[in-house]
C-alpha positions in Angstrom: 12.7 12.3 16.6 12.4 8.5 16.9 12.7 6.1 14.0 8.9 5.6 14.3 8.4 9.3 13.4 10.9 9.3 10.5 9.6 10.4 7.2 10.2 7.5 4.8 8.4 9.2 1.9 11.3 11.1 0.5 14.1 9.2 -1.4 17.7 10.2 -1.0 17.5 12.5 -4.1 14.2 14.0 -3.0 11.8 12.0 -5.2 8.7 10.8 -3.4 8.3 7.0 -3.1 11.1 6.3 -5.5 11.9 2.6 -6.0 9.3 1.2 -3.7 8.2 -2.4 -4.4 5.4 -4.5 -3.0 7.1 -7.4 -1.2 4.4 -9.8 -2.4 4.4 -9.2 -6.2 7.3 -6.8 -6.8 5.0 -4.1 -8.2 6.9 -0.8 -8.2 4.9 2.2 -7.0 5.7 5.9 -6.8 2.9 7.1 -4.6 0.8 6.2 -1.6 -2.4 7.7 -0.4 -3.5 8.3 3.2 -7.3 8.2 3.2 -7.6 10.4 6.3 -5.0 13.1 5.3 -4.0 13.5 1.6 -0.9 15.5 2.5 0.4 12.9 5.0 3.5 11.0 4.2 4.0 7.4 5.3 6.0 6.8 8.4 7.7 3.7 9.8 5.1 1.1 10.7 2.4 2.5 8.5 0.4 -0.1 6.7 0.1 -0.3 2.9 -2.2 -2.2 0.5 -1.0 -3.1 -2.9 -3.4 -2.2 -5.7 -1.9 -4.8 -8.0 -2.0 -8.0 -5.9 -4.0 -7.0 -2.7 -1.0 -7.8 -0.5 -0.6 -6.0 2.9 2.8 -4.7 4.0 4.2 -2.0 6.3 6.9 0.6 5.9 10.2 -0.3 7.5 12.6 2.1 9.1 14.6 2.5 5.9 11.4 2.9 3.8 11.5 -0.7 2.5 8.2 -2.6 2.4 7.9 -5.5 4.9 5.3 -8.2 4.0 2.5 -8.7 6.5 -0.3 -11.3 6.9 -3.8 -10.4 8.0 -3.1 -12.2 11.3 -0.4 -9.5 12.0 -3.0 -6.7 12.0 -4.8 -5.5 15.1 -8.6 -5.6 15.0 -9.1 -1.9 13.8 -6.6 -2.2 11.0 -7.9 -5.6 10.0 -11.4 -4.2 9.6 -10.1 -1.3 7.5 -7.9 -3.6 5.3 -10.9 -6.0 4.7 -13.1 -3.1 3.6 -10.4 -1.9 1.2 -9.8 -5.4 -0.1 -13.5 -6.0 -0.6 -13.8 -2.7 -2.7 -10.6 -3.6 -4.5 -11.9 -7.1 -5.5 -15.2 -5.6 -6.7 -13.4 -3.0 -8.8 -11.0 -5.7 -10.1 -13.9 -7.9 -11.1 -15.6 -5.0 -12.8 -12.4 -4.2 -14.8 -12.0 -7.9 -15.9 -15.6 -7.9 -17.0 -15.2 -4.7 -19.0 -12.0 -5.9 -20.7 -13.7 -9.2 -21.7 -16.6 -7.3 -23.1 -15.1 -4.3 -24.8 -11.4 -5.1 -25.5 -10.0 -7.4 -28.2 
């Protein structure tokens, strides 16, 4: 098995996604979702989108998150990330509006 095929989803003690951080905002996350296959685990090189800051990163060989710029993405992945980012921004705007209206 090559490093590219290595499963980086399992921590050393068996916990999924333990101690993962967005390299852009330091947000700690314990899960990731593959929209094509819910059971799939991230592999080295897979791209991630942070739900807190909207940053894009990829999984490194040791499971760490490596920051990326939109310019680093190929056309297909760029289109997907831009769709995700658009939906994320719309949802974020909705949540901000709801907090302002209903929360003290």
